[in-house]
Structure formats: C-alpha cells, structure tokens
N, C-alpha and C positions, 0 to 999 in steps of 0.2 A: 631768175634768167630773164624773165620777159620785161622785168624792171630795168635790169641791168643793159637789157637791148636798147629800151626807150631812152635810156639817159644818152647810150652811145649814139643813137641815131640824131638825136636833139643836138649833139656836139658834131655832127657831120660825118660819121664813121661810113666807111664803104663796106666794111666786112666786120662783123662781131665774132669772137673767138672765145669759147668757153673750155674749160679742162677736160680732160679725160674722165669718162664716165660720170659727166655731171648729171646725167639724168637719174642715174641710179645712186650714186655715191660710189666710192672706192674705199675697200674693195666689197663687192656683194657677196662674194665667196658662195657659199652652198644655196644660197637665195638663188642662184641662178640655175640650179635643178629642180626649181619649182615652176613650171609651166606657167602658172597664174602670175607670177612675179614677173617674169620675161614678156607676157602678154601685155601686162600693164607697161612695162617699161617703153615697149614698142609703141604702144598708144600713145603714152605720155610724149614721146617724142613727135608724134604725129601731132598731137594738139598743140604743141608747143610750135610747130610749124606753121600750123594755121594762125597761132596768136600773132606770130610775127611777119604775117604775110604783108603787110605795108611797110615794112621796113628794110634795112640793107639785108642781104645774106647773113646767115650764122653758120659757124662751125661748131657743132656741139658733140661732146663725147657721150656715147650711148653703146646700147648693146643690140646687136641684129642677128637674125638666124642666117646661117650660111648655107643651109641646105645639105650639111655635110654630118648631121648627127648619126651616132651610131648607139646600141646598147650601152647606158651607162654613162654616156658623154653627151652633152645637149648640142655640141657642135655650132657654138655661138661665135659670133665677131665681136672684139672690143673694137669699135669703129668710131672714126669722125664723120659724122654725118653733115652734110651742107644743107642747110633748111633754105629753100629759096622759093619764092613763088607761091606760098603756103603750103608746100611739100618737102618730103625728103628727096631732093633731087640728084644726091650723089653719096656713095659711100665710100671711104677709104678705110679698110680693115688694117688693125696694127698687123705687122709681119713678123716682128720678134715679140715671141712670149716669153717672158722672164722666169725661170723656174729656179729661184735661189733666194736665199734669204727669206724674207716674208712673203715673196712671190711665188704663187702656185697656178700661174695664169693657165697653163696647160690643161689643169683639170677641168675647166669650162669652154675654154677658147680653143679656135683653130686658126692658124695663121691664114692672113688674107694673101690674096695674088697682087702682084705690082699694079699700081692705079696710075692714072695717068694725071697730070696737072688740070685745075681747073681755072676758068676765066673769070677774073673778078676786077671790074673797073680798068680793063684794058691790059691788063697783066696776068701773067700765068704763075699759079700758085701751086706748090706742091705740100700735101697735108700727109703728116708724121704723125703718130702715137708713141709717146714716151719712149720706149726701148728702142724703137726705131732710130732715133737719134745716138743713143748709145750703142753704135753698130760695130765698135772696132774688135770685138771678140766673136764676130759672126761671118759665115761665109758669104752671105748677101749683104748689101750696104745700101739700104732703101733712101738715104740722101742723094748719093750719086747716082742711081737710077732715076730719081726725078729729075736732076739737073740733066742728065742725058736726053731726057724727054722734054726738055725745054723750059723747065720751071726757072722763074726769075727770083722768086720768093718762096722762102720755105717757112710753112706755119707748123709748128709743133705743139700739140696737146699734150697734158701731163698731169698725172698723179703722183708725183715723185715724194715719197715721205723725207723727213727731216733726218739728216744725220750730221754731226758736227762738220762743218767744212763742205757741205753738200753745194751749196751756191757756186764756189770756184768751179767745183767739176763740172757742174750743168753748163757753165760758160765755156769750159773747155771743148766740151763737146760740141756745142751750138757753133763755136767758131771754126770747126774743123771744115766745114763744106765750102766756106768762104764765099758766101751770098747773104744779102739780107735775111734774118731769121726772127722769127716771131715765136717766142716761147712762152705759153701760156700754163702756169701751174695752179693746182688746187690749193685752197687755204681753208684751213680749220682740221678738225680731227676726228677721226673715226676708231673707238676702241683703242688699240695700242697706238696706231699709226698718225703721226702729227705732219700735216701739210702744211708746208710754210710758205706758200705764195711765192712772192718774189718773182713773179713773171717779169719777163725783160723782152727787150728790141735791139738786135744788134744791126749795124749796118754792114755792108761787104766786106769792109775791113776789119770787123769783129769789135768796133767800137760801140759802146752801150749808149743807146739813144734814149731808152727808157728804163727804168728800174721801179717796179711796183713795191709797196710795203711788205714786209715779211709777216707772216702769222695774221693776217686781216684780209677781208676781202676788199677790193677796189676795183673801178674802172676808169681807165684811161685810154684816150685816143691819141695815136701817134702816128705820125707822116713817117712812111717807109717806102723805099724803092720806087719813088716818083720820079718825073722827069727833072724835078729840080729837089733832090733831096737837103735836108737841113744841113747847114755848117757844122762841123763836129765840135766846135768850140761851145756852143750851149748846152751839149750832152751832159747830163749829171755823171759826175765823178763815181767810180764803184770803189765804195770802201767798205770791204767785209766788218761785220761786227765782231766785237771781242769774243773769244769762245766762251766766257762765263754767261756775258749777256745774252747771246745768241742763243745758248742752251737754256737757259732761266725763260727766255721769251717762250721756247718751244713748249716747256713743261706748263707755263701758264695758259697757252693754247690749248694743249691736251686736256688739261682739267677744265676748262671751259667748254671744250667741246663736249666731254663725256657727260658733265653735269646737265648742260643746257640740251643737247640732242636726246638724254635719256629722261628730260622731264624731271628732274631731281631739284627741290627746293632748298635743301641744306646738307651741309657736310660736317661730319665730326671728324675729330682725331685727339690722340692723346699727345699732350704737350708735357714734355718729361723735365725741360730744362737741360736737354742736349741739344746738339746742332743739327741733327737731321730733322727732328719734330719742328724745330724752331724755322727752317728753311721751308719745309712743308707748310707750315702756317702762312708764311709769306706769300707763297706761291698762291696757296688757296685763296686768300685774301685778295689778291689781285685779279685772281680769275672769276671769281664768283660774287665779289663783293663782301666786303667785312661783316655786313649784317647777316650774312647767310652761312657764316663759320662760327662753329662753336668748339672751343679746346677744353679738353679736361685734364688735370693734373691729378694724379691718383698716388700720392704718397704712400709707401710702406715704413715699416721701423727702420728700414735701413736706407731712406732717402734723406739726403742733406738737405737742410730746411733751405738752402740758398736756391737747390734745384727749384723747389715749387714758388719760391719768391721770383727768380728769374723768368720763370713761365708766366708768372703774373704779370711781369713786368714786360714780356714780349707781347701779351695778348693785349695789354692796354696800348703799347706803340702802334699795334695793327688795328685796334678798335674792335676787335672780333670778341664773341661771348667768351666767357671763361668760367669755369666751375672746378671746385677741389672736391675730390670724393675719396676720402682714405680708404685704402684696402685691409687696413691692420684688423678691424672686425671680422672681415671675411676670411683673412688670412687664418686668424686665431681660430675660428670654428673650423675652418678645412683641417688645420693641423690636429684639431681632435678627432673629427672624423676619420683622419687617415692616420691615425698615430701607429696602428699596428704595422704600418709599412716600415717605420722607423728610419725613413731615409730625409736626413736634414741636408742634403747635397743637392744636385741637379733636379731632384723631383721637387724640392721645395722652391728652387727658383723658378723652375718652369711653372708651378703652381701660382706664383705671384703674377707672372706674365699673363697666364690665363684667366686670373681673375681681374685683371686690368681689361682684358677683351672682354669679358663678361659684362663688365660696367658700361664700356664702349658702345657696345651691340644693345643693351639694354636700353642707353638713351637713343640710339638709331631707331629701335623698335617703337619706343614711346613717342618720339618728336616726328619720326619720319626722316628720310634722309640717305645719305651715304657715308660709310665709313673709309676714310683714307687712311691708307699704309704709309709708315715713314720709315722702313727700312731702307738701306742702301745697298747698291749692287755688290760691293765687297762681302757685306754680311750675308747677303742671299747665296752668292757663290760658296761661300764657305759653310754654309748651313749653321750661321751663328744668329739663330733666332729660335723662338719657340712656336712650333707649329699650334695655331688654334691660339697663339698669344699674341706676342708683339708681330707676328707675321699675319695677322688677320688684317682684313680691309679688302674692299672690292677693287680699288683702283690704288696701284703703287705708284707713287709719284716719283721716288727716286730710286727705283729698282733697277734703272739702267745709269745711275749716276755713281761712280766709285767713292769710297769714304775721302780721298784726298780731293777729289772734284766738288764734294760736298761743303768742304772746308773753303776751297776756293770761291765757290760762287756763294757763300754766305759772306766773304770778305767782299766780292763783287757787291752783292746787295747793299752793304754798309757804305759802300763809296758810291752809289749811284741810286739807291731807293730810301733807306732810313736806317736807325739803329736796330742792332741786335745786343742786348746785353753782354758786356765783357765776360761775366763768368761762363756763359755759353760757349763762347769762343775758346776761351783759354784753358777750360777745366780738361783733364785728360777723358778720353771716352770711355764710359762705365754704364752698365746696365743697372746698377745700384740694386743687387738683389743679394747680397751678403755684404758683411763689414768690409771695407776697404777694397772692394772690387773694383779693377779697371780691365778694360779689354785686353786680351792675351796676344795681341798684334801690334807690329810696328807697320801701321797702316801706309806709311809713304813707301815702305819696301815691299810689302805683302801686295798692296793693291795693283800695282803693274803686273807683278808675277801671275797673278790669279787672273787678271784680265787678260793676260796674253793666253793663258790655258783655254778660256772662254772664247776665245777668237782663233784657236787652233795655232797658235804660235809658239815660238820656244820660250818657256817661262823663267829660265834662269835658276838661281840656286834653290834648294828645299823643293824642287818640282814634285818630288814623290809625295811629299806631306800634303801639298794644295791639291795635288791630283787625287788623293785619297779622300781629301775632305770635299771636295766638288763631287766625286762619285758617291759619297756616302749621303749627301744631301740632296740627290736628285729628285727623290719622293716627295720632298718638301716643295720643290719647284713647281711639281705637277699640281699641287694644291693651292698654290698661291694666287693672288689676285690678278687682275690684268696690269701689265708693265707698261709703263709710257715708253716706247722706244725713242733713243736719242743717240744711239751709238751704232757702229757698224754691225754690231751683233749682241742683241738684246735677248734676254729669256723671254721666251713665248713662243710663237708661231714661227720664228726664224732660227729656232734651235729645237730640232725633234730629237731629243737624246733618250732611248728607252731606259726605263729604271731597272729591269731585269735585263742583265747580260753576263756572260760567263768570260772572265779575264784570265788570260794563261799567265 
C-alpha cells in the first residue's frame, strides 16, 4: 500500500483509496476473535499512516474497536479510515453488515453510526464500505444520508467476491445515487473467495470514466468531480467479458492466490484424458507457471490407451511435467488382499479411485506441494465421486463449475488460448472403472436441475431423484477440499446444510 500510494502521489493524486479491510485481508473471520491479531491490525494501520505522512490523504479499509464489545463478541468496526497528517484522522464504520451467503459479518462487527462527509481538495466526500452501496433491501440508505449531509462525491471501498456477471450489478448500484462515485474493489483471492478488482469511477450521469483491470492489482489516477470534469467522449467503453472467459480468469486468480499466499511451490493433479482434468491443468499452468505443475496419468486395466496419450499430448501442449504411473500392480495386490469381500462392483471401482489418490498424495508428500482436485460441481452435487479417491485434493478448482460449463469453458480455451486434444472434448464422459463405462447422466439436462436445487430454486422433472442424491452425499461435501467460488451459491461457507436431519 505504501508503494502504491507513492506511485499515486508521483502522478498528482489528491486522495488515495484502498479496498475494504485492506490491512487485514478479507475475510479475516475468527482471527478477529484473537485480541493480539486485532491489536496488530490497529497498530499496522497507525504505522501506515505515519509512513504516508508526506503524501496525500489515503482511505484504507481496516478494523477498529467500537467500544461496544460484549462477552463472546469483539464489537469491532469494519471501517474506512482516513489517514492524514501521519495519523488516523477519521473513521467511517460500515453501517450495513451482510449476513448471507459467505458473509457472516455480524459475528465480529457491529454497525457504525451515520458519518459526515470529509473535506478533500475543496470537495466534500462521503465514505461508504461495500454493502453500504447495496442498500436497496435495507431500511437505512447510507448513500442518501451522505448526500443529504452535503457529500458531492461518494467513495466506496469494497471486498466484493467474484460471481459471474457481478461487475454489471456493482455498476447498477453505483449509478443509483446519481453523483460521481469512486468504487475501489479488492483484487486477488483468499481461500475460496476470489476478488476480481475491476475498480471503476463514474461521473454524475453514471458514465464510466475509468475501469481498472480484472483479477489483478493496479494503480490509476482519475480526475473526478472537479470544476472542469473531463468530457465523456474519451471515457473507456464498458464491455463485459464473455462468461466463460470471465470465469476462467477468476479461477486462474483463485489458484494463483491460494498457491502464492500459502507459500506452495508446486501443484499436482491427475490428468486422466477427460475434460475436467484437462481444464484444471490449463488453469494451473496459467496460474502458477507450467514449470510448477506436475500431472500424473494413472491407467488401469480399463483405461483406453487413447486416454493416456491424450493426457500426454495435453501436458506437452502446456509444457507441464507429466508422469505415467500404472495402478495395475497395486490394483491386483489389493484384489488379492480383499478377496474375501467378494465384491467386484462399486467396491472395486472405488478401490481404483483410492489407489490413484494414494499415488498422487505420495508424489505430493515426496516432492512437496499441493494436490488439486478436478471434480466438477455437478458430480459433487450428486455425490458421483469416491471419498478419499477422486474427491481428494486441498483445492477444488472446478467445484463450483457445472459439467456443461466445463465443456463450454474448455471450448472457450481452445478458441482463445491453445489446443485441447479432440479425443478429450469429444469422448463421452467416463471414469473408466469398468469395461465400457460411461457416466449415467445426461449432463445438459441434469446439471441445470441439480444447480437449481443447490440454489433453492424449482428443479423441474426428476426433482425427487436429484434431491435424494444431493441429500445422500452431504457427508462427502463436508470432507471436500476448498472449493473456489464463482457462482451465486457454492458449496462451502455459503451453504451450511447439516448432514444429520430428520425428513418427514
């Protein structure tokens, strides 16, 4: 932040703005119950204020103590802090605290009272924090209150996670007040949440004066609300990214953030010759660099030789590491050891998937790094996967992407990035765990119905079947890795459904 502020100062900025909770990262969750963590965050904010003392004032997202703590609740503010003159000169606490989906802010924060506009560069600026702009469903309206108090420009700091089409929704809310508005959003990823950046500045007519890049940090100086505002003609046009490309960029950002921020040097995945693992390999190579990715093909007696060759070709296209480790010797040994079970059906199929997990985890243990899961959201919804087998992996890259969306994104990749072998794209989906096996679902029909159930919407035909499968596989999802969120409702912290429940 100090480096970004120095760059902005050199380019003539009068005010520097950083995202919501930029000091701690978003969301800090139960770290906020640790008094030492909060002490350090408060101290770091003060240190930053001193470091920026020679430059223009800065608005920084941070935590502050409200003085309203109660037993079991820290009573904190999620605040926009004005750093000016080497100190924290003003706090505008967040007023609207979301408690839905992945947001649980009332667990740690208390709402702030109405704040007054601040004077910067001869103009009165109202400070808002994220949800304060999304005020349509609330009885109070922070933007309107600030305008009534004399604000000429609104500055909204945000850590708004990516969901498909979210930029258009942000613009909708930012245009409602009808005054110039600066919206600064976080860029990067923390655990399952991906922050897509895309900060923007609007004039009083809602025209986009500046739009920063998506999925990366950037510094831009923009003239807004002055006595001679820029003519609208040079304003960059707003063109939403295509759906598949936007989500692909989000997943790359999510993998890069998880790997980089956790100090992981290498990632591993099983590359089966199917579309899911091929797409994960593409995302991983772009996110962390081909030299840091190793893919393993683990053929069994049921594997089509074209699967392994397509996996080899895919790895060569990406320039990633590739190894072939047949599981037949392990499979035969375990068949002998478990012969008394006499089960050649599901038990044997699951055994193969678990042996592949053993191989993958052995490579991770030996080389150090992270195992990426390659299952898609439709499979995870239906429980169509083996616990401790193909559901293994710390980070689930496609766990919020339905099977049809995987195919659409793979075709987008071919059109915009590079080749994927035709055998991978054209073959029927199969786990290759028995002779002639293909997946037992018509995915273009099943996936939308199951996704509707996950989102609490009407699922259409065969609803009872999909509901039973969703219900029966709840325990698997509780044991799943971190799923990168790219939809309105992902499995993870935004969907808290119990395993144990009585049905009437």
